[in-house]
N, C-alpha and C positions, 0 to 999 in steps of 0.2 A: 504494500500500500504506500502510495506516495504522499509525503507531507507537503501540502501547498501553502502552509502558513508563511506569511511575509515577515521575516525577521530583520528587515532592513532598519527598523527603528528600535530594535532591542540593543541596549548598550552592551558592549563587550567589557567585562570587568578587568580584562588584562590590557585594555587599550586606553591610552590617555585621551580624555575628552577635552576638546578645546571649546571654551565657553564662547557664546555668540557676542557677549558684551565686550566692548573695547573702549579704551580711553586713550585719546591721542594716538590712535593707531596701534595700541598695545593690547594684546589679548592675554588671557591666562588660562591655565589648565585647571579643570575641576577634579583635582586629585583627592583621594581619600587620605586623611592623616594616618600615620602609623599608630598602632594601638598604644605604644609606650608614651607617645606624646599626648594622646587623649587621656590616658590614666593620670598623667601629671596635671593636666588641665582640671580634671574632675577632683583630684585630691586638693589642688589649690583652692578650688571653690569651697570644698568642705572645711578646709583649714581656716579660710578667711572668716567663715561663720563662727567657728570656735574662738578664733582670736578676737573678733569684735565683741563677743559676749564677755569673755574673760577680762579684756582690757577695760571695758566700761562698767561691767556689772559683777564681775567675779569677786572672790574674797580678797584677793590681793590687788584689786584694781586701783591704779593711781593715775588719775587724769592729768592733763598738762598743768592745770592750775595747782593741783595738789603737789605735783612734782616740783613746780617752781617754788612753792611755799616751803617745801622740805629743804631745797637747796639754799634758799635764803636763810633758813633757820640754822643750817649747818655751816654757813660761810663765816669765817672768822671776822670778828668785829674790827673796827678801827683800833689802831694801837692805843693802848691806855696811856694817857698823859700823866706821867709821874714826874715829880720834881727831881732835881739833881741829887738832893740828899736822900730821897727815897730809893733812887736807883743805886746810889753808892752803898746804901745799906744792903741791897740785894747782892752786891759783889762780895760780901763776906759770909753769905749763907751757903752752907755746903750743899743743901738739896737743890737750891737754885743754880748753883754752879754746875752741879752734876747734870741738871736738865739742859743747861746751855751747852755743855760738852756733847751731850747726845744730839742736839740740833746741829752743832758744828760739824760733827763727824758724819751725820746721816743726811744732810741736806745739800751736799756738794760743795760746801765751803772749802774743803781740803783741796779741791781741784784747782782753786785759784790762789789760796793762801798757804797750802802745804799742810801735811798731817800734823806738824808741830807749830803751825801758824807763823813759820819763819819766812813765808813769802814764796811765790812762784810766779804766776801771771799777775796776781794781785800783790799788793804791798806786804812787807814784813809787819806783823802785828805785835812783835816782841820788843821792838826798839822804842826810842823816845820820840820818833818822828811820826806825825799824823797828817794826812792830806786834808781831812775834813773836820778836825778837832778831836781832842782827847777827852773832853767832858762826856759823861755817860749819855747825856741828852743828845749830843752830837753823834755818838756811836749808834744809839737806838735809831736816830733819824736816818743814818746811812743804811743800816740793815733794813729798815722798814720801807724806805722810799727809793733806795738805790742812788747811784751817782753816775753821771756821764761826764767824764773828764773834758774840760774845755779844750785841752791841747791834744785830744785824741787818746788812744790807748784803750786798755780793757775797761769796760763799763762794769759797775757794780749793779747786779740785778736787784730789783725791789722784791722784798719778801712779804710785804703787807698783803693780806688776802690769801697767802699761801700757808702761813703758820700763825698760831694764835698770838695775841699781844703779849701774853705771859711768857711765851717761849722766845719771842723777840727780845724782851727785856732780859731773859735768862741767858741768851746768847751773848748779849752785851756784857753781862756780869761775868760770864766765863772768860771772855776776851780780856777784860780788865784784870781778872784774877791771875791769868797766866802771864800777862804783861808785867804785873806787879811782882810776881814771883821771879820772873826772869831778870828784870832790871834792878831789882832792889835786894835780892837775897845774896848776902856775902859778896857784894860788889860784882856779881856775875854779869859779864857783858853779853848782850844778845848776839846771836849769830844768824846767818841766813842772808837774805837779799839785802842789797844796799839800801840805805834810808831813802824814803820819798816823803815829800811834804815838808812841813815846818817842825822844828823841835818844840814839842809840847808834852813834856814828860808827865806821866801820871803820878801825882804826888799825894793822892788821897788814899 
């Protein structure tokens, strides 16, 4: 028996079909996407629904406003303004000095000033010469706000907003304590990088 059915309009699954639509003389094939691509597409749709619900309504949901509030709460406050006498008192407290040493060794200070603070890229902190003042208020201001040398050279980065005011003050106390111990104990002369700045010995 002969099959007289007209199959001329039956698409061949193995043959690429050129769509009639064109744009600017360009046509495209109506190809079937591979299954792995379709599965990724379907999984993405399902995941987006789960993500939307958990982000906005889940137990650990934190919206943009709440996240901003948390960051503002955790951001270190402005450096506490202490008097020169108050700061000098900190430079004799062992717990404050220990905290400052922790900051000095852990926040990259040693990269510029050396592990023993005798200077490297930055100035020597053990001698009697200071570029921006040897009073503790000057040292705190330098640590907090940084310095940009007028004549070029390495800049001192600002640490305000990176560490807490208490730890900035503690770092200044630590620096004063090691400078005091180096330059005043048994007439010991500081070693390290050549002096920079003006002679302003720490006499307190």
